[in-house]
C-alpha positions as CSV (number, residue, x, y, z in Angstrom):
1,X,131.9,97.5,183.4
2,X,130.4,94.9,181.2
3,X,126.8,94.9,180.3
4,X,124.6,94.0,177.4
5,X,123.0,97.4,177.5
6,X,126.1,98.7,175.8
7,X,126.0,96.5,172.8
8,X,124.3,99.1,170.5
9,X,126.6,101.9,171.7
10,X,129.9,100.0,171.7
11,X,129.3,97.3,169.2
12,X,132.8,97.2,167.8
13,X,134.5,97.4,171.2
14,X,132.3,94.5,172.4
15,X,133.4,92.4,169.4
16,X,137.0,92.8,170.7
17,X,136.1,92.3,174.3
18,X,136.8,95.9,175.3
19,X,133.3,96.1,176.9
20,X,134.4,97.8,180.0
21,X,136.9,100.2,178.5
22,X,134.6,101.4,175.7
23,X,132.5,103.3,178.2
24,X,133.9,106.6,179.4
25,X,133.1,107.2,183.0
26,X,131.2,110.4,183.4
27,X,132.0,112.8,186.2
28,X,129.6,112.0,189.0
29,X,126.8,114.5,189.6
30,X,126.9,116.3,192.9
31,X,124.1,114.1,194.2
32,X,126.1,110.9,193.5
33,X,128.5,110.1,196.3
34,X,131.3,107.9,194.8
35,X,133.0,105.6,197.2
36,X,130.6,106.2,200.1
37,X,127.4,104.4,201.1
38,X,124.3,106.6,201.0
39,X,122.2,106.4,203.0
40,X,124.6,104.9,205.6
41,X,124.2,101.3,206.6
42,X,122.9,100.6,210.1
43,X,124.5,97.1,210.1
44,X,126.5,94.9,207.7
45,X,124.4,94.2,204.6
46,X,122.7,90.8,204.2
47,X,120.8,91.4,201.0
48,X,123.4,92.8,198.6
49,X,122.6,93.4,195.0
50,X,125.6,94.0,192.7
51,X,124.3,95.9,189.7
52,X,127.0,95.1,187.2
53,X,129.1,92.1,186.2
54,X,132.2,93.7,187.7
55,X,130.4,94.5,190.9
56,X,129.2,90.8,191.1
57,X,132.8,89.6,190.6
58,X,134.0,91.8,193.5
59,X,131.1,90.9,195.8
60,X,131.3,87.2,195.1
61,X,135.0,87.2,195.9
62,X,134.2,88.6,199.4
63,X,131.0,87.1,200.6
64,X,128.9,83.9,200.0
65,X,125.6,83.7,198.1
66,X,123.7,83.8,201.4
67,X,124.4,87.5,201.5
68,X,123.5,88.2,197.9
69,X,119.9,88.9,197.0
70,X,120.3,88.7,193.2
71,X,122.7,89.1,190.3
72,X,122.5,91.0,187.0
73,X,121.7,88.5,184.2
74,X,124.8,89.7,182.3
75,X,127.0,87.7,184.7
76,X,126.0,84.6,182.7
77,X,127.6,85.9,179.6
78,X,130.2,88.4,180.5
79,X,131.7,87.4,183.8
80,X,135.3,86.1,184.2
81,X,134.0,83.4,186.6
82,X,131.2,81.0,186.0
83,X,128.1,82.1,188.0
84,X,126.0,79.3,186.3
85,X,127.4,76.7,188.7
86,X,127.1,76.4,192.5
87,X,127.1,78.2,194.8
88,X,125.8,81.2,192.8
89,X,123.7,79.4,190.1
90,X,120.4,79.5,192.1
91,X,120.4,83.2,192.8
92,X,117.7,85.3,191.0
93,X,118.8,87.4,188.0
94,X,117.5,90.8,187.0
95,X,117.8,92.3,183.5
96,X,118.5,96.0,183.9
97,X,119.4,98.7,186.4
98,X,115.9,99.9,187.0
99,X,114.6,101.1,190.4
100,X,111.3,99.2,190.1
101,X,112.9,95.7,189.6
102,X,115.6,96.3,192.1
103,X,113.2,97.5,194.9
104,X,111.2,94.2,194.4
105,X,114.4,92.4,195.5
106,X,114.3,94.2,198.9
107,X,118.0,94.9,199.0
108,X,119.7,96.5,201.9
109,X,122.7,97.5,199.7
110,X,123.1,98.0,196.0
111,X,126.6,98.1,194.6
112,X,126.9,100.0,191.3
113,X,129.3,102.2,189.3
114,X,129.2,105.9,188.4
115,X,128.5,105.2,184.7
116,X,125.1,103.5,185.5
117,X,121.8,105.4,185.4
118,X,122.0,108.1,188.0
119,X,118.2,108.5,188.1
120,X,117.9,104.9,189.3
121,X,120.5,105.5,191.9
122,X,118.6,108.6,193.1
123,X,115.3,106.7,193.3
124,X,116.8,103.9,195.3
125,X,118.3,106.4,197.8
126,X,115.0,108.2,198.1
127,X,113.4,104.9,199.0
128,X,116.0,104.5,201.7
129,X,118.0,101.8,200.0
130,X,121.7,102.1,200.6
131,X,123.7,102.5,197.4
132,X,127.5,102.2,197.1
133,X,128.7,103.9,193.9
134,X,132.2,102.8,192.8
135,X,134.7,104.1,190.2
136,X,135.4,101.9,187.2
137,X,138.6,99.9,187.5
138,X,141.0,101.1,184.8
139,X,144.2,99.9,186.5
140,X,145.3,97.8,189.4
141,X,145.4,100.7,191.8
142,X,141.7,101.3,191.3
143,X,140.9,97.6,191.7
144,X,142.9,97.6,195.0
145,X,141.0,100.7,196.2
146,X,137.6,99.1,195.4
147,X,138.5,96.0,197.4
148,X,139.4,98.1,200.4
149,X,136.1,100.0,200.1
150,X,134.0,96.9,199.8
151,X,135.9,95.1,202.6
152,X,135.0,98.0,204.9
153,X,131.4,98.3,203.6
154,X,130.6,94.6,203.8
155,X,132.4,94.1,207.1
156,X,134.9,91.6,205.6
157,X,138.1,93.7,205.8
158,X,140.2,90.7,206.7
159,X,139.0,88.8,203.6
160,X,139.6,91.9,201.4
161,X,143.1,92.3,202.8
162,X,143.8,88.6,202.2
163,X,142.7,88.9,198.5
164,X,144.7,92.1,198.1
165,X,147.8,90.6,199.5
166,X,147.6,87.7,197.0
167,X,147.0,90.1,194.1
168,X,149.9,92.3,195.3
169,X,152.2,89.3,195.1
170,X,151.1,88.4,191.6
171,X,151.6,92.0,190.5
172,X,155.1,92.1,192.0
173,X,156.0,88.9,190.0
174,X,154.6,90.3,186.8
175,X,156.5,93.6,187.1
176,X,159.7,91.8,188.1
177,X,159.5,89.7,184.9
178,X,158.4,92.7,182.8
179,X,161.5,94.7,183.9
180,X,163.7,92.1,182.2
181,X,161.9,92.6,178.8
182,X,162.0,95.4,176.3
183,X,159.2,98.0,176.7
184,X,157.4,97.2,173.5
185,X,154.6,99.4,172.1
186,X,151.3,97.6,171.9
187,X,148.0,98.7,170.3
188,X,144.8,97.3,171.7
189,X,142.8,97.1,168.5
190,X,139.3,96.1,167.5
191,X,138.0,95.7,164.0
192,X,135.3,93.2,162.9
193,X,135.3,94.5,159.3
194,X,133.1,97.5,159.9
195,X,135.7,99.9,161.3
196,X,138.6,100.0,163.7
197,X,138.8,101.1,167.3
198,X,141.8,101.5,169.6
199,X,142.2,101.7,173.4
200,X,144.0,104.8,174.7
201,X,144.5,106.6,178.0
202,X,142.0,105.9,180.8
203,X,141.0,102.3,179.8
204,X,141.0,99.0,181.4
205,X,143.0,97.7,178.5
206,X,145.7,100.3,179.1
207,X,146.0,99.2,182.7
208,X,146.4,95.7,181.6
209,X,149.2,96.6,179.3
210,X,151.0,98.4,182.1
211,X,150.9,95.3,184.3
212,X,152.9,93.3,181.7
213,X,155.3,96.1,180.9
214,X,153.9,97.1,177.5
215,X,153.6,100.7,176.4
216,X,150.1,101.8,175.3
217,X,150.8,102.9,171.7
218,X,147.2,104.3,171.4
219,X,147.7,106.6,174.4
220,X,151.0,107.7,173.0
221,X,149.2,108.8,169.8
222,X,146.7,110.9,171.8
223,X,143.9,108.4,172.0
224,X,141.7,108.8,175.1
225,X,139.3,106.1,176.2
226,X,138.2,104.1,173.1
227,X,138.2,105.9,169.8
228,X,137.6,104.9,166.2
229,X,140.8,104.7,164.2
230,X,141.2,104.3,160.4
231,X,143.9,102.2,158.8
232,X,146.0,105.3,158.0
233,X,146.2,106.1,161.7
234,X,147.1,102.5,162.5
235,X,149.9,102.7,159.9
236,X,151.2,105.9,161.5
237,X,151.1,104.4,165.0
238,X,153.0,101.4,163.7
239,X,153.0,99.4,166.9
240,X,155.5,96.7,167.8
241,X,152.5,94.4,168.4
242,X,148.7,94.2,168.5
243,X,146.5,93.0,171.3
244,X,143.0,91.9,170.5
245,X,140.2,89.9,171.9
246,X,138.4,86.7,170.9
247,X,135.1,85.2,172.0
248,X,134.9,81.7,173.5
249,X,136.2,78.9,171.4
250,X,132.7,77.8,170.6
251,X,132.1,81.1,168.9
252,X,135.2,81.1,166.7
253,X,138.5,82.9,166.7
254,X,139.5,86.5,166.7
255,X,137.8,88.5,163.9
256,X,140.3,91.3,164.5
257,X,143.3,89.1,164.0
258,X,141.8,87.7,160.8
259,X,141.3,91.2,159.5
260,X,144.8,92.4,160.5
261,X,146.3,89.5,158.5
262,X,144.1,90.0,155.5
263,X,143.9,93.8,155.2
264,X,146.1,94.9,152.3
265,X,146.7,98.5,153.6
266,X,148.3,97.0,156.8
267,X,150.5,94.5,155.1
268,X,153.5,96.7,155.3
269,X,153.5,96.7,159.2
270,X,156.1,94.6,160.7
271,X,153.7,93.5,163.5
272,X,151.4,92.2,160.8
273,X,154.1,90.6,158.6
274,X,155.6,88.8,161.6
275,X,152.2,88.0,163.1
276,X,152.9,89.8,166.4
277,X,149.3,89.7,167.3
278,X,148.4,88.7,170.9
279,X,144.9,87.3,171.4
280,X,143.3,86.8,174.8
281,X,139.7,86.0,175.7
282,X,137.4,89.0,175.3
283,X,136.0,88.8,178.9
284,X,139.6,89.0,180.2
285,X,140.5,91.9,177.9
286,X,137.7,93.8,179.5
287,X,138.2,92.6,183.1
288,X,137.7,95.5,185.5
289,X,137.8,93.5,188.7
290,X,140.4,91.4,190.5
291,X,140.3,89.3,187.3
292,X,142.6,91.9,185.7
293,X,145.4,89.8,187.2
294,X,144.1,86.7,185.3
295,X,144.0,88.8,182.2
296,X,147.6,90.1,182.7
297,X,149.0,86.6,183.3
298,X,147.2,85.4,180.1
299,X,148.5,88.3,178.1
300,X,152.0,87.7,179.4
301,X,151.8,84.0,178.2
302,X,150.8,85.3,174.8
303,X,153.6,87.8,174.8
304,X,156.1,85.0,175.5
305,X,154.6,82.9,172.8
306,X,155.2,85.6,170.2
307,X,158.6,86.5,171.6
308,X,159.8,83.2,173.0
309,X,163.5,83.9,172.9
310,X,163.4,87.5,174.3
311,X,161.9,87.1,177.8
């Protein structure tokens, strides 16, 4: 659920790496079949076009580049894997989810999400291009479901089952370790100096917290999806710790962490005084594909760094 088209609408969330979670998923219109291929495929697809970064991460985990017709150009900036190196570096890129540019690619299957332009989806289907509309991955269960759907659709069920089994094992280990730690309240927070946002119920970030045994303090306070929060509300929430994102090392550190440590109104918070601020790469904080497990393991490592004697 990461795409540059969201930059203007979700600027603050993007700065923190909450690209996927800042976008509420609308209820699908009656004409949009979620989880089913429409029109049905006559044979396993050979010219697949994943229309989002997350879709590309799923598809590339299941099939090779010989079955992919093109990738969204956003994969080169927002993906959790490097599509700029072989074997996916030579695939064509397209800029936006527009029917005209997608039809030029002659796909036999387009993989998209319910939040993308439904008019484009409708045009593709009228032109007899099969489209698979998926639900956004806000927790591990939805990631698992998507792998099952794609495995069946792409005729790679054994591969999907193999990946799922590996992920299941990693989840089990994460939860086993989490059960031995206190259930601390974490606020996934973004603030680049122009205002704060927090992740609540129904977000990828919330699913990430659950994997490492953290309680979503934003959801506890009634936040749904991503909502703006002022410092007064942050003070009232008073989390045990903060989770925030940072861009790649070349772009500098976490603007949100710097603000938390310098904002006078927040100086009384124990999480700020004791620097209980967990920072992970922005692209992992927004991971809504199998990479959510990479994100969870990275977050766990940060948690153990901040609480080294209380594992």
